[in-house]
VOPAGU-2260 file (C-alpha; in pm, 1 decimal, decimal comma):
REM VOPAGU-2260
SITE   aa  ch    i         X         Y         Z
SITE  MET   A    0     116,8    4655,9    -620,7
SITE  LEU   A    1     130,5    4608,1    -247,3
SITE  ARG   A    2      -0,6    4957,7    -182,9
SITE  SER   A    3    -298,7    4902,0    -411,9
SITE  THR   A    4    -375,5    4567,1    -246,3
SITE  ALA   A    5    -354,3    4721,4      98,1
SITE  THR   A    6    -577,9    5007,5     -14,4
SITE  CYS   A    7    -840,6    4772,8    -159,3
SITE  LEU   A    8    -848,7    4541,8     138,6
SITE  LYS   A    9    -807,2    4827,2     387,4
SITE  LEU   A   10    -542,8    4645,1     587,1
SITE  LYS   A   11    -466,4    4802,7     922,4
SITE  ARG   A   12     -98,5    4850,8     993,5
SITE  ARG   A   13       1,8    4838,2    1355,5
SITE  ASN   A   14     220,8    5124,6    1464,5
SITE  SER   A   15     456,2    4907,0    1665,2
SITE  PRO   A   16     835,8    4922,2    1685,2
SITE  TYR   A   17     848,6    4542,3    1679,7
SITE  VAL   A   18     768,5    4262,8    1439,4
SITE  GLN   A   19     561,7    4005,8    1622,6
SITE  LYS   A   20     703,4    3656,5    1577,2
SITE  PHE   A   21     454,7    3398,2    1694,7
SITE  LEU   A   22     589,0    3082,2    1856,0
SITE  GLU   A   23     353,7    2786,2    1874,3
SITE  GLY   A   24     415,1    2500,5    2111,1
SITE  CYS   A   25     506,3    2691,3    2429,5
SITE  PRO   A   26     250,7    2572,1    2685,4
SITE  LEU   A   27     391,5    2776,9    2974,9
SITE  PRO   A   28     578,1    3108,0    3001,8
SITE  GLU   A   29     840,7    2938,6    3221,8
SITE  THR   A   30     946,6    2717,2    2930,5
SITE  LEU   A   31     992,7    3008,6    2691,9
SITE  VAL   A   32    1360,2    3053,1    2777,7
SITE  ASP   A   33    1428,4    2684,3    2721,4
SITE  ASP   A   34    1235,9    2683,7    2394,6
SITE  LEU   A   35    1433,4    2979,1    2264,7
SITE  ALA   A   36    1760,1    2814,5    2370,5
SITE  GLY   A   37    1727,0    2532,5    2120,9
SITE  ALA   A   38    1387,6    2364,2    2121,2
SITE  ASN   A   39    1269,9    2232,1    1786,6
SITE  LEU   A   40     952,0    2436,3    1766,8
SITE  LYS   A   41     903,1    2350,8    1399,9
SITE  SER   A   42     962,7    2002,4    1267,7
SITE  SER   A   43    1134,0    2132,8     952,0
SITE  THR   A   44    1309,0    2460,2    1042,0
SITE  PRO   A   45    1329,1    2594,9    1398,2
SITE  PHE   A   46    1298,6    2966,8    1458,4
SITE  PHE   A   47    1613,7    2989,8    1666,8
SITE  THR   A   48    1935,8    2794,9    1640,0
SITE  THR   A   49    2267,9    2805,7    1818,0
SITE  MET   A   50    2470,0    2719,8    1503,5
SITE  PRO   A   51    2577,3    3005,8    1274,9
SITE  ARG   A   52    2419,0    3003,8     931,2
SITE  TYR   A   53    2657,7    3245,1     762,0
SITE  ILE   A   54    3032,7    3229,7     821,4
SITE  VAL   A   55    3302,8    3422,4     642,1
SITE  GLY   A   56    3550,6    3144,2     576,2
SITE  ARG   A   57    3838,7    3371,6     480,1
SITE  GLU   A   58    3827,3    3571,8     801,4
SITE  ASN   A   59    3686,4    3287,9    1015,0
SITE  ARG   A   60    3425,7    3499,6    1183,3
SITE  LEU   A   61    3053,3    3551,2    1183,2
SITE  SER   A   62    2932,0    3781,9     913,2
SITE  LYS   A   63    2702,1    4078,2     957,1
SITE  LEU   A   64    2444,7    3895,9     748,9
SITE  PHE   A   65    2407,1    3631,2    1018,9
SITE  PHE   A   66    2342,9    3889,0    1289,9
SITE  HIS   A   67    2106,1    4075,6    1061,2
SITE  HIS   A   68    1892,6    3766,7     997,7
SITE  THR   A   69    1903,6    3676,6    1365,4
SITE  LEU   A   70    1795,1    4013,6    1501,4
SITE  TYR   A   71    1579,9    4142,5    1216,6
SITE  PRO   A   72    1315,8    3979,0     995,9
SITE  ALA   A   73    1357,9    3906,0     628,6
SITE  GLY   A   74    1293,6    4175,8     370,7
SITE  GLY   A   75    1533,3    4435,4     505,6
SITE  ALA   A   76    1306,9    4564,0     784,2
SITE  ARG   A   77    1481,7    4741,5    1068,4
SITE  ARG   A   78    1241,0    4647,9    1342,9
SITE  PRO   A   79    1353,6    4367,7    1575,9
SITE  TYR   A   80    1146,8    4066,3    1671,8
SITE  ARG   A   81     914,1    4050,4    1967,4
SITE  VAL   A   82     823,7    3695,9    2070,4
SITE  VAL   A   83     455,7    3625,5    2131,9
SITE  VAL   A   84     344,4    3292,2    2276,7
SITE  VAL   A   85      34,9    3150,1    2110,2
SITE  ARG   A   86    -204,1    2964,5    2339,2
SITE  GLY   A   87    -378,3    2659,2    2201,7
SITE  GLY   A   88    -138,8    2617,3    1914,5
SITE  ARG   A   89      74,9    2328,8    1800,7
SITE  GLY   A   90     180,6    2233,1    2150,9
SITE  VAL   A   91    -164,3    2116,2    2260,2
SITE  ARG   A   92    -260,8    1910,3    1959,2
SITE  ASN   A   93    -395,0    1559,5    2005,6
SITE  GLN   A   94    -156,4    1269,2    2020,4
SITE  PRO   A   95    -176,8    1007,8    1740,6
SITE  GLN   A   96    -400,4     712,2    1798,9
SITE  VAL   A   97    -236,2     398,7    1933,6
SITE  VAL   A   98    -350,2      46,9    1849,6
SITE  LEU   A   99    -430,0    -112,2    2183,9
SITE  PRO   A  100    -256,3    -448,0    2234,2
SITE  SER   A  101    -412,6    -731,6    2428,9
SITE  SER   A  102    -231,4    -677,8    2759,6
SITE  GLN   A  103    -191,1    -365,1    2968,4
SITE  HIS   A  104     187,8    -403,0    2987,8
SITE  ALA   A  105     213,4    -418,8    2609,9
SITE  PHE   A  106     -10,1    -111,4    2588,0
SITE  ALA   A  107     223,2      77,4    2822,7
SITE  GLU   A  108     526,1     -15,6    2611,3
SITE  ALA   A  109     347,0      86,1    2289,8
SITE  TYR   A  110     240,3     418,2    2443,4
SITE  CYS   A  111     596,8     497,0    2547,3
SITE  ARG   A  112     714,6     432,9    2190,5
SITE  VAL   A  113     474,7     693,6    2047,8
SITE  ARG   A  114     660,6     993,3    1908,6
SITE  GLN   A  115     631,5    1283,8    2148,7
SITE  ASP   A  116     600,7    1640,3    2028,1
SITE  PRO   A  117     940,9    1809,4    2071,9
SITE  ALA   A  118     766,4    2122,3    2196,0
SITE  ARG   A  119     615,0    1924,3    2485,4
SITE  ARG   A  120     921,0    1761,1    2631,6
SITE  PRO   A  121     898,1    1652,9    2996,4
SITE  PHE   A  122    1018,6    1936,8    3215,4
SITE  PHE   A  123    1099,0    1942,8    3585,8
SITE  TYR   A  124     736,5    1933,9    3704,4
SITE  ALA   A  125     597,4    1734,4    3412,7
SITE  ARG   A  126     424,8    1401,4    3455,3
SITE  PRO   A  127     662,3    1107,8    3395,0
SITE  VAL   A  128     612,4     898,6    3082,8
SITE  ALA   A  129     601,4     581,6    3292,1
SITE  LEU   A  130     285,2     705,6    3464,5
SITE  ALA   A  131     117,9     836,7    3148,6
SITE  PRO   A  132     -88,3     520,0    3070,1
SITE  SER   A  133    -257,4     549,6    3411,4
SITE  ARG   A  134    -433,0     865,9    3290,4
SITE  LEU   A  135    -577,6     678,2    2993,5
SITE  SER   A  136    -678,6     372,6    3194,3
SITE  HIS   A  137   -1041,9     486,8    3200,9
SITE  GLY   A  138   -1059,7     464,6    2822,8
SITE  VAL   A  139    -899,2     120,1    2795,3
SITE  ASN   A  140   -1127,9    -177,0    2845,6
SITE  LEU   A  141    -906,1    -475,1    2914,4
SITE  ASN   A  142   -1022,3    -819,8    3017,5
SITE  THR   A  143    -836,3    -893,7    3339,9
SITE  GLY   A  144    -933,4   -1258,4    3336,0
SITE  GLU   A  145    -774,2   -1324,7    2999,4
SITE  GLY   A  146    -465,5   -1131,3    3102,6
SITE  SER   A  147    -421,6   -1338,7    3418,6
SITE  GLU   A  148    -470,6   -1662,4    3226,2
SITE  ARG   A  149    -215,5   -1555,7    2966,3
SITE  SER   A  150      37,8   -1458,0    3230,5
SITE  VAL   A  151      -6,8   -1789,9    3409,0
SITE  SER   A  152      27,8   -1986,7    3086,8
SITE  PHE   A  153     334,8   -1785,4    2989,5
SITE  SER   A  154     495,7   -1851,0    3328,4
SITE  GLU   A  155     418,1   -2220,1    3299,6
SITE  MET   A  156     569,0   -2237,6    2951,3
SITE  THR   A  157     885,9   -2047,3    3036,0
SITE  GLY   A  158     925,2   -2196,6    3382,9
SITE  CYS   A  159     949,7   -1852,9    3547,8
SITE  GLY   A  160     765,1   -1774,3    3865,9
SITE  LYS   A  161     556,6   -1474,4    3960,9
SITE  GLU   A  162     858,3   -1286,9    4096,4
SITE  THR   A  163    1032,7   -1288,5    3757,9
SITE  THR   A  164     716,4   -1168,6    3584,8
SITE  ALA   A  165     673,8    -887,2    3838,7
SITE  GLU   A  166    1032,6    -772,9    3793,4
SITE  SER   A  167     998,1    -762,0    3415,7
SITE  SER   A  168     680,5    -551,9    3435,6
SITE  CYS   A  169     825,4    -292,2    3674,3
SITE  ALA   A  170     895,9      49,2    3526,6
SITE  ALA   A  171    1250,2     180,2    3514,7
SITE  GLU   A  172    1376,9     443,5    3753,9
SITE  ASP   A  173    1213,6     774,4    3675,2
SITE  SER   A  174    1466,4    1022,5    3542,7
SITE  VAL   A  175    1242,2    1321,5    3622,4
SITE  LEU   A  176    1193,9    1253,1    3993,9
SITE  ALA   A  177    1542,5    1113,5    4057,6
SITE  PRO   A  178    1717,7    1452,6    4103,5
SITE  LEU   A  179    1426,4    1581,0    4309,1
SITE  CYS   A  180    1452,0    1277,7    4538,6
SITE  GLY   A  181    1820,5    1345,8    4588,8
SITE  VAL   A  182    1759,6    1711,3    4675,5
SITE  ILE   A  183    1486,1    1627,6    4928,5
SITE  GLU   A  184    1692,2    1346,7    5078,9
SITE  SER   A  185    1992,2    1574,2    5129,3
SITE  HIS   A  186    1770,1    1847,8    5272,7
SITE  PHE   A  187    1606,0    1628,3    5535,8
SITE  ALA   A  188    1932,6    1449,4    5614,1
SITE  ALA   A  189    2096,3    1785,9    5686,7
SITE  LEU   A  190    1804,7    1890,5    5908,1
SITE  LEU   A  191    1799,9    1564,9    6104,3
SITE  LYS   A  192    2177,3    1538,1    6150,3
SITE  PRO   A  193    2199,7    1755,1    6467,4
SITE  GLN   A  194    1889,6    1585,9    6609,7
SITE  THR   A  195    2043,5    1241,4    6558,2
SITE  THR   A  196    2367,5    1357,4    6720,5
SITE  ASP   A  197    2182,4    1487,6    7027,8
SITE  ASP   A  198    1985,5    1164,1    7065,3
SITE  GLY   A  199    2304,8     962,3    7063,1
SITE  GLY   A  200    2260,2     802,8    6722,3
SITE  ALA   A  201    1896,7     716,3    6659,7
SITE  GLY   A  202    1803,9     418,5    6446,4
SITE  GLY   A  203    1723,6     435,7    6078,1
SITE  GLY   A  204    1356,8     363,0    6144,4
SITE  GLY   A  205    1312,1     677,0    6352,7
SITE  VAL   A  206    1484,2     893,2    6092,5
SITE  ARG   A  207    1270,7     745,4    5814,7
SITE  ARG   A  208     955,0     798,5    6019,7
SITE  THR   A  209    1048,3    1161,8    6080,5
SITE  ILE   A  210    1122,3    1216,5    5711,4
SITE  ARG   A  211     787,1    1063,1    5616,9
SITE  GLU   A  212     598,1    1285,2    5862,8
SITE  GLU   A  213     776,2    1601,5    5749,8
SITE  LEU   A  214     738,6    1524,1    5379,8
SITE  THR   A  215     372,8    1427,4    5421,2
SITE  ALA   A  216     301,6    1757,4    5594,3
SITE  LEU   A  217     491,8    1942,7    5321,2
SITE  LEU   A  218     311,3    1776,9    5030,3
SITE  SER   A  219     -33,2    1782,3    5193,0
SITE  ALA   A  220     -36,6    2143,4    5312,0
SITE  GLY   A  221    -311,7    2321,4    5120,1
SITE  HIS   A  222    -300,3    2089,3    4819,3
SITE  GLY   A  223    -456,7    1760,3    4925,2
SITE  GLY   A  224    -188,6    1558,5    4751,6
SITE  VAL   A  225     -80,0    1303,2    5012,7
SITE  MET   A  226    -307,5    1150,1    5275,5
SITE  ALA   A  227    -137,3    1031,7    5593,0
SITE  ASP   A  228    -193,6     658,1    5634,4
SITE  GLU   A  229     -31,1     490,3    5934,1
SITE  GLU   A  230     -55,0     136,9    5794,7
SITE  ALA   A  231      95,3     242,4    5461,5
SITE  ALA   A  232     369,6     428,6    5644,8
SITE  GLU   A  233     457,8     123,1    5853,8
SITE  ASN   A  234     461,7    -100,8    5546,7
SITE  ALA   A  235     680,2     147,5    5360,4
SITE  ASP   A  236     920,7     170,0    5654,2
SITE  VAL   A  237     961,8    -205,5    5655,0
SITE  SER   A  238     981,9    -258,9    5278,8
SITE  SER   A  239    1205,8      31,3    5174,2
SITE  SER   A  240    1573,9      23,6    5252,9
SITE  SER   A  241    1691,1     380,6    5190,5
SITE  HIS   A  242    1565,7     735,4    5224,5
SITE  ARG   A  243    1564,3     781,4    4847,8
SITE  ASP   A  244    1322,5     488,8    4807,0
SITE  LEU   A  245    1094,4     648,2    5065,6
SITE  VAL   A  246    1102,2     990,5    4899,9
SITE  GLY   A  247    1059,4     838,3    4554,6
SITE  ASP   A  248     755,7     632,8    4658,1
SITE  MET   A  249     588,0     934,8    4815,6
SITE  LEU   A  250     656,3    1159,1    4515,8
SITE  ARG   A  251     528,9     896,0    4273,7
SITE  SER   A  252     210,8     862,2    4478,2
SITE  VAL   A  253     166,7    1239,7    4459,6
SITE  VAL   A  254     226,5    1254,2    4085,0
SITE  SER   A  255      -8,2     963,1    4013,8
SITE  SER   A  256    -303,7    1129,3    4189,1
SITE  PRO   A  257    -542,2    1322,5    3958,0
SITE  SER   A  258    -548,5    1628,3    4187,9
SITE  SER   A  259    -172,2    1648,0    4218,1
SITE  PHE   A  260     -17,6    1993,3    4197,9
SITE  PHE   A  261     300,0    1844,6    4045,1
SITE  TYR   A  262     122,2    1798,5    3712,0
SITE  VAL   A  263     142,7    2105,5    3489,3
SITE  HIS   A  264    -170,4    2145,3    3279,0
SITE  ALA   A  265     -79,9    2276,5    2934,9
């Protein structure tokens, strides 16, 4: 039956020692290892899993059937899999539409609650979710006058000042940039430690200024990510209290820019 169908349709059989198994939802080759390690590439049944499907209970060991289904395709074929990443597949589909609330803060909260595709989880260089609504700000037409009036009326009703409202609208600490801030802080602190010892214990302002200059040169070299602004640097030196705040502010300014090289385009 199959031979007659193949003869009628003239199906071409590839003379390959592998069975191509297509994986949709891998936007970058660097994420392929992580996707194979346990990413839910299919919402119903993932291709790969770390839990054994067939266990011989009497002998308490993995059966040969499990290894056969893991290494070889179904149907008894003896050719192993070869993974092929499909570009433009399930991983780049459009996100579901979100009903826009009246205020921008409510829109940001609603956008963060949208279900994200498991194949597009935020990786090390991915854009943070807290900054995602800024990309869609051009498509959101919000009346700033009504928003200001509503915020003022809400503060008058609750008896809270502007400081309380500002604290409630601030985004939480970014979990993606936090480890990167710690690595950069430790790196520059180790580089500046002998210099501080030679100078006889320089103040924190000088160390922060040196870190800002070095990090600005690092992020701006050949990419155009950070523009050196003396007034902004002075204000940041006065406002921030630790090196991690300084590094975090600079990295967030880099990530928020449209031409940032930290954003990985899928």
